[in-house]
N, C-alpha and C positions, 0 to 999 in steps of 0.2 A: 773597141778602144784602140787608139794608137798613141805612141809616145814619142817625145822628142829626145828621150834619153833615160838613163837610169835615175831612179828616185831615191836611191839609198845614199847614205852619207859617205860615199867613196869617190866623190867628184874630183878631189885633188890628191887622192891617195892618203895614206896615213901620215900624221905629223910626228916626227921623231921626238923622243924624250929630250934629246940634246937641244933641239930647237926650242922646246918649251922652257927648258931650264935657262937657256940663254936669254930668252925674252923675259922670263921672270926676274933674272938678275938685273936686267936693264930697268924694269919697272920698279924694282925695289929702291932705285936711286932717285925716283921722281920726288918732287917736293910735296908737302902735306896737302895743299888744296887738290892736287891731282890724285893723291892717294885716297882722299875722302870721296871724290866723285867716282873713282874707280871702284870703291866699295859698293856704291849703288849699282854699278854695272855688273860686277861679278856675284854679288849677293852671297858671298862665302864660297863660291866655286871658281876660284881664281884660275886653276889649271884648265878647266873646261872653257873658260872665257879666252884665255891666251890661245888655246887651240883653235877657237873660232876665227880669231883675227889672223892667225898663221895660215889657216886654210883659205881665208879670203885673199891672201897674198902668196898663194902657191908655196907655202912653207918657207918663204924668204924672211929671215928674222929682222933684217934691217927695214924692209918695207912694212912688215907687220908692226914693228915698233913705231915707225912714223905714223902709220894709220891709226894706231891706238892712241898715241899722243895727240894727234890732230883731233880725234874724236873727244878726248877728255877736255882739251882746250875749248872745243865747240860747246861742250856741256857747261863749262864754267862761264863762258862768254854769253851764253843764252839762258842761263838760269834753269837748265833742264832738271837739276836735282829738286827744284821747288815747283815744277810745273804741275804736279798732282795736287798742289794746294791752291791752284788758280783755275777754278771751274769757269767755263763760259756761261755768263749770266746775261739777262734773267733766264729762267727755265724755258719759257716759251721761245726765246731766241735760240737756245741750245737745241730745242726740239726741232727747229727748222734746219739746223746743221745736221742733225741725225737723219732727218727725212731726205736730205739731199746728198749726204755722204754715207752710202750704205755699207755698213760693216757691223759684224756682231760675232758672238761666240755661241754656237749651237749645242756644244757638248764636248765629249772627249772620245778619242779612239780607244780601242780595247787595250792598247799599250799605255793609255793614260795621257796622250798628247792632246792639248786643246785644239778644237776645230774652229778656225776662224772662217767666217763666210763673208764674201765681199760682192756687193752688187755692182759689178762693173758697168753693165748695160744700162741700168736705170738710175745711176748716180748722176745728178744734174749740177751739183756744185753752184747753185744759183741763189742761195739764201743768205750768203755771207761773203765777206772778202776772202781772198786767198789765205791771209794770215790765220783766220779762224780755222780753216780746214787743215792747214799745216799744224797748228796748235793741237787740234783734236786728234790728228793722226799720231803725233808724238805722245800725247797723253795716253792713248790706247797702247802704244808700244811700251811705255813705261809701266803702265798698270799690268800689262802682260808679264814683263820681266821682274817686277818687284812684288806682285801679288799672286797672279794666276799661276805662273810656273813654279815659284817656291811652294805654293799650296799643293800643286800636283806632285811635286817632288816628295813632300811630306806624306801625302796620302798613299803614294805608291811605294814608298820606302826605297826609292832609287832616284838618281838625278834625272830630271826632265827639264831640258833647256830649249826645246824646239816645239814647233807647232805644225799643224797641217792647215793649208788654206784652200778653200773651195771658191772659185771665181765664177759667178753667175753672169752669163752673157745675154740673158733675156733682155729684149728691147734694145740691143746694141745697134747703133747707127754710126755711119761714118762721121756724122756731125759731132760725136762724142770726142773726136780727136781735136776739136777746138780747145779742149782743156789740156792740151799737151804740155803747156808751160807748168801748170800745177802738178800734173802727173809726173813730169820729169823731176821737179823739185822734190816731191815725196819719194820717188824711187831713188834719187841720189842721196837723200838723207838716210834712207834705209841701207843703201849699199855701203856708205861710209861709216855709219854709226851703229848699225844693228845687223852686222853680217852673220850669215849662217844661222838664222833663227827659224827658218822654214825648211822642213824635210821635203815636202811635195806641194806643188801647186796643181790642183785639179781644176780643169776648165770644163764647165757644163753648160747645157742649154745653148749650144752654139748656133747662131743664125748664119744665113748665107753670106753676110758681109764680113764674117769673122776672118776669112782668109786674107782679105784686103787689109783689115785692121792689124792682123798678126804680122803681116809683111812689114808694116811701118813701126809697130811697137817692138818687135823682136830686137832691132838694133839698140834699143834703150837698155836692154837687159845684159848683165854680165854673163859670160859663158857658163859659169857655175850655176846661175839661175836658170838659164835656158835648158840645161840638162835635167832640171827637176820638174819640168812641165809635162803633164799628161792631159790630153784632151779625151774626154769620155763621151760615149754615145748618149744622146738624149739628156735626161736629167742626171745621169750617172749613178742612179740609185743602186743598181745591181753590183757595180764595181765597188762602190763606197761601202756597201753592207759587208764586204769582205774584211774591212778594217774597223768598222764601228757598228754599233747597234742602231736600229731604226730611230730610237729616241734622240740620237745624236745628229741625225741628218738635218741639215738646214731645211727650212720649209720649202724652198724652191727645188729640192732634190726628192721630194716625196710624191711628186706628180709627174705623169707623162701627158703628152698632148699639147694643147694650145699654150703658148707662152704669153705673158702679159707684155703689152707694148708701152705701158706707163704704170707708175705706182702712185696710189693715193696716199696723201699724208696720213700719218697715224692719227687715229681718233681716240680721244680719251675714253669715250663711252663704249668703244668696241673691244672685242677680245683680240688684242694684238700681242699677247704674251708668247704666242707660238712663232711670231715673226721676229727672228733674231736681229733684224735691222731696227726694229721699233724701239723707241726710248722707253716704252713700257715693258720691254723684255727684261727678265731678271738681271742679265749681264749689265745692261746699260743703267738700270736702277742702282745696282751695287757700285758700279764705277762712279756714277754721278754723286751718290751719297758719300762715297769714300772721299771724293774731292771736296765736297762741301764740308765734311767733317774736318778735314785737314786744313781747310782755309781759315777755320776759326770764326766764320761768320754764319749767321742763321738765315733761313729762307727769307724772312721779312726784310733783310738788308741787301738781298741780291737784286738790286734795282738797276744798276748801271752795268754796262758791258764794255769791255775793251780787250782787244786781243793781246796775247803775249807775243811780242815781236821776236821772231826767230830768224837769225841770219840765213838767207837763202843761199844755196850752193852756187858757186860761180858757174857761169855758162860754159858748158863743154863744147868746144869747137866741133866735135864729132856729132853732137846732138843738134847743132846749128845746121850742119849739112843734112841731117835727118829731116829737119823741117822743110828744106828745099826739096828733098826727095818726096816728101809728103805732098807738097803742092803739085809736083809732077804727076804723082799717082792719082790725085784727084782729077787732074785735067783729063787723064785717060778715061776715068769713069764718066766725066761729063760728056764725052763723045759717044757714049753708049746710050741707045734709045731708052732702055729700061732703067737708066739712072739719071734721067733729066732733072730729077728733083734735087740733085746735088749742087746745082748752080749757085745756090745761096750760101754755100759753106764758105766761111772765111777763117783763115788761120789766126789765132790769137797771138799777139806778140808777147 
């Protein structure tokens, strides 16, 4: 195992009580609509939430205040408080989203933190438009913050406000970077609106092209995020078993040896409940049933589908430069004899 930095919550140092009190005083002055949406954010743990935003802005009260206000306005303008009452329908269409945007919850660490699994290498994002994938990503974020984490807090008798993420690189190819616009939008939404929600990012099943992909993806990440990344050997099973039981391991961390180069869509007749990416997994069944229940409509009426329009983050000039650097990197690979298959790659605008 090798690490890009510490994985503990010490990235920015401690946040002073004075800074928290100053930010709290500022937030007490906001108008009622902002206070209502802030309630959905902090879920009764206001101090811990203020601390997250302060850490995301290096303890600077003014910058943290602006970040939090911008996030609350984003929530109001895009109807985020109601997004869990707007399931993606019909069910078969949502199943296609789940089969092409691989994410799930496999269990909990021994400390009670939820374990999110993400299939980076085999996610294709080819069954729906960008807006559906953004909507689905935000819905999972909101379900995590409003349902999963509060339940974990109650079960463990202490505040749990973060999670562990395991990123599976099985099947990763350089062509995956064609989705850079979507991935950039999602990462920016998380950075601006859901800061400091992950303690550690474990990267497993790393193929030979990972070093090239990491070189171009790394600039997208904030410094505090890069410091949380750990790359594990193989499927990472031995290291991960130090913090969680075998039953909490994602399916792709339970095996060594050959890695899949593609993923078959989930089949209704097959046993897919162990595959935490599958819509048939308990996590996704609970999430989807929760949204259908709160939508106030029954299954027989889930006939039409339309995405929830969420304002995409403004383009970051730094990330525009990144795309140019990506093109340059690909050209280098095109010159290598053993990477001649890269000539058909095209960067998505």
